[in-house]
C-alpha positions, 0 to 999 in steps of 0.5 A: 464522431466529433473528436480529433480521433478515430476509433473502432470496436472489435471482439479481439481489439488491436493490441499495441506492439510491445518489446519481447519478453527477452528484450524487456528483462533489464526493465525488471532485474535488480543486480549487484556485484557484491553481497548485502551489508550483513556484516554482523552474523547473528549469534544464536546465544543472543536472541535480541541481537539484530543485524547491523544497519544495512541488511534491510536496505541492501538485501533483496526481498521475496514474498508470497503475501504471508511468508516473506524472505530476504537474502543477503548473498553473503559469500561465507554465510548466506543470511535468509531473513524470514517473516510471517505477516501475522506474527506480532508481539507485545499486545493482547488477544483473547479478551472479551469482545468489548475489551479486545477493541482497546477502547476506553470507557468514556462517560457521556459527560466526560466526552461532552467536557472534551467537546466543550473545550473545542467549542471554547477554543482551549488551544495549546497543551496546558491543563484543560486544553483540547489536547490535555482533555482528549488525552485524559478522557479518550486515549486508550491505555491498552498496548498496541504491540508491534510486528516482529521478525520470524526467524533467520536461516544461516547457510555457511559455505566455508568460502573465502571472499578474497578468492571469489571472482565474477560475483553477481547477486540479482532479483528478477522482479518479473519472475520473483527469482533471486540468484547469486553466482560466483567462481572460485578457481575452476569451481562455479557456484550458483544459488537460486531463491524464491518464495512460492505463493501456490505452495507457501514455501521458501525454497533455495537451491545451491549448485556447484560445477567443477567443485563440491558443496560443504554447507552448514545450515542453522536456524535461529530466532530472536524470540523465546526458543521452545525447541530447535532440533535437527534430525536426519535431514530436517531442522524443526524450530518451535518458539513463542513471541512474547505478548502481554496476554497469550503468547503467539506460538510458531513453528518452522521446518527446514528440509534439506535434500542433498541427493547422495551427499552426506547429511549430518544433524548436529547436537546444536540444532544445525545440519551439515552437508558434505561433498554435494553438487546440489542441495535444495532447502525447503522452508515452511513456517506458521504461527497460531494466529487466525483472524477470528475476533476476539481470540485471534488464535486457533491455527493448527500451525504444527500440522500446517507446517508438516503438510506444507513441507511434505507436499513441497518436497514431494513436488521437488525443486523444478516443479515448484520453481516452474509453478512459482514463475508461472504465478508471478510472471502472469501477474507481472506481465499484466501491466508493463511500463516500457519507457524508451531508453538505452540500458546502461549496464550499471548495477542497481546500487550505481543507478540509485547513486546517480542522478536518476534516469529513465532506466531507474524510473522504469525499474522502480515502477515495475519493481514496486508492482513486484513488492505489492504482489509479494507483501499483500496476497492471500493473507488475512492482514494487509501489508504494514509500514514495511510491507512484509520485511522486518528484522527488528523486535523494536521496528520503527513506529511498531511497523504497524498500521497507520491510518492517517495515510500509510496503510491507505497509500499501500493500496493506491496502486493495486487497481490502477497497476492491475494487481486486484488480487492484492487488495483482498487482505485490506478488505478482510482486515477492515471487516475485523476493524468494523466488528471491533470498532463498533465497541469503540464507537459506543464506549468512547464516543457514545455512538450506538450505530456503526464503527470507529477507528483511530490512528494505529491498528494491529492484527488483533482488532485494536481500534481505540484512540491513540495514547496521544490525544493530538493524534488522529481521532477517526479513520473509518472514512479514509479506509472506506474510500479504499474499499469503494474505489476497489469496487469502482475498478472491478465492478464486482457486485458480489464484492460490493455486497460484501463490503456494504455493511462496512461502508454503511457502518462507517457512514452510520457512525458519522451521521451520529458523530457529526455535530453542528458548529457555531455557524450551524454547519456539521463538523467532525470533532474532536479531530486533527489535520494529520500531523500538522499544528496551527497557531504555533507562535501562540500555542506551540508546535503540539497545538494540533487538536482541531474541529472540522479539519478539511480532510475530515470533511472531504472524506465524510462527503466522499464516504456519504457519496459512496454509500449512496451509490452502493445503496442504489446499486444494491437496491436497499436502504432508501431512507438511509440514503435520503438521510445522507443526501440531506446531510451533505449540503450541511457539511462544513464547506471547503474554504479558500483562504487569505493567500488563495490557498485551500484552507486546512482548517475551518479557520484561516490558520494556514501559513505560507511558510508551512512546509509540513509533509502531510497535505491532508486537506488536498485529499479531495484532489487525490486519492479523492476525486472532487477537485480537478482542473477540468471541473472545479477551477477555483478549488484547483487554483487554491490547491496549486497555491497550497502545493507551492507553499508546501514545497517539493522535498519531503519524506518518502511517502510524502514524495510519493503523494506529491507525485500523485498530487501533481499528476492530478493537477495535470502538471506532468513535468512537476510530477516527474520532478517529484518522482525523479527525486523519489527514485534517486534521493529517496531509495535505498540500494535495494530500492526500498523507500527511504523515509527515513528509515525504511517504509514501503508506502513511498514505493507504492505511492510513487508507483500510483503517481506513475499510473496517474500520469498516464491514465486517470478515470475518477471523473463521472459523466452525468450528462451524456449530451455535454461536449465538455468535461466541465459540463458533463462531469459530476461536481461534488462542490459548488460555490456558495453564492452567499458566502465568497470562497466557500464551496458547499458539498453537492449530494448526488441523485440516483443517476450517479450510479449509472454514470459512466467513467471518463477515461483521461488518456495521458493527462500528465505525460512528462516531457522527460518521457517523450516515447514509451508504452504502457500495457495493462493499466486499469481504469474505473468502470472495469476497463483495461487500457494499453497506451503508446506515445511518440514525441509526447503525443498519444498515438494509439490506445486499446481499451478492453472490457471483461464485463462490458460497460460504458465509458467516455474518452478524453484525449487530445483535449476532446471528449468522446460520446458514450462508448459501449462495450459488450463482454470481451469487446475492445475499443481501439483509438489511433491518432488521425493522420495529419496532412 
């Protein structure tokens, strides 16, 4: 091999040496010396009263993907917030198939009126402007609704905080176990919590040593209570979440096992326990939601509650706990980041209050993986703006699905961080969108093939345009980027067969929706560049409607390329494939503007003073794959200028994205600077992302950025004989020789589907992380990767293949030849000994 490396292939592989499980515990544990800030107890008589600000930011989260909980660790009263990710309110369901999409019925001539305003440059917001006409003719008047809390369980102890000593509240993200412990006098009290994915229940156990437990357990909801009844050792609550049409019904059962202690139901629906040494509380809850378009109803939620709670009680606490720990730890142990640091012993809130540290940065990554598996697994809908956890009937931004980055960012780290199961809810949701979006495409845009999606989504198939015309017009291309990238990682042909109709439908829509601009190039319009404005001095800060925005054009090229590859792999739709290949060179080119920046719009409207948090016109850099320092030097340099203009500090999700950008630009120290800001300045005490307020996408974007610093695999080798990446890799943009600073799309030929991925090891390792290890990162092509480094240099790597495949390695500035692995084989790389 002509590389400055040596490698070998074995059936077992050579695994890196990692710290023992016991020694790695602190890398996963959040711990505190005081309860969460749940200073207002919820009153059962005031359904709309919410806990005072602080609970969501300080309580500790658990979840199984559908069912979620947060525990406060309160001394007098434990507050368990319960969420069901399918429980929404204030929307409509059960309409006919067309109406359920929410789409506005737009006459063809009215749509042409809107487009004419764009062609004529009717900027601003006055009557007759692009903004005004888009709102008038295209925007839906149907309600989107919002995600809503489920219930609250309150467990009163009668303990007085001043008497408490040795208080500790913790969450082990490696096992998904929450604990609270303290002493009062000679008595030792302990609580354990978990939310089981295998058995779909929340479980709590209270124990007392040299003391007894006297508890009052009650459950409340902010929704309309149909009935709350305590009988024997059980509390059953049924309720309704208000909808504009067809209220959502739900049930929760709380089962109490106190052994031989006295358990007494009360007339107010609570249960008291007296003189116990151990109390176990089981909770099951469901609503009537089913992901069936257009009814979104039909689950036998009452029967499911009974069945689930009975099965859990029969198994008992110890069995449920062991199964839960085995389930969570198996997923968490797949991928482990281990930076070298000396544990400080500081509580997590003090770590966050400090100036950041390797300890916090390490914990943040591992905890983000825990949040991912907790809020996106086994559910029919994806994680939302707050993941799974919400305590408000009026959450920020509806706690909905924003498709101009947020829901996509929620899934960037799933595959690189080896949590492939967590992607399924996203895939299932997009199937619903494709079904509903076909009606939106036809009714609003007059496009008879394919499907369309607007800015905001819900769990009821809403695909219409947002009520504000300046908002995002299309999102199908970005959603499909996530869909195909999942295939790139898992190489699952059955999955590709499953999503191909969705991919093709999105491409079919744009084939018909794209229209020639004045220069003859094909552009997306109406559109915008989320959420930025241009010509602000002339037309104001709401001048956002545009044509041919760079992010749209980049994503359409990405979508067409993915659809071409999928059709080749599956051996179908050759004529449609040729159509896409012919259209790619006709797309509006990417352009470098007067300041050397990558233009955000086809016109050179960018301002160096613009520090807007969205940098959507770099989507081809990340999460796309078409701008790289290794393959597109001029576009790379233009992206650097854009990043300099936009600055460093921003909201949580934007900070996460900037971490990814700088990693893809191979600037590890800059990526680390942004990630450090995210962990120290954009994290609440419980490490939830500080947008502000709380949004979970920053957690996932930051974790994705860590993956990008350590391993990149988005480039493809189309020339096996080339010795440099610039000669080997497929390049999606070529300079137009007749027009300076214009870069035209390149249509892939049929060989791209067989092109191996290039695994770039430690592409952006920060100098602040001189020594460390990472186990179980995933690379495109279906590979799993372990890495170890010392003094800032890669010293060992192992690449494993479950399905077999071919790849090339790029490490220490050298590109390997093709490396072929059979099923179950591993390849080991080690740094050459220097003499």
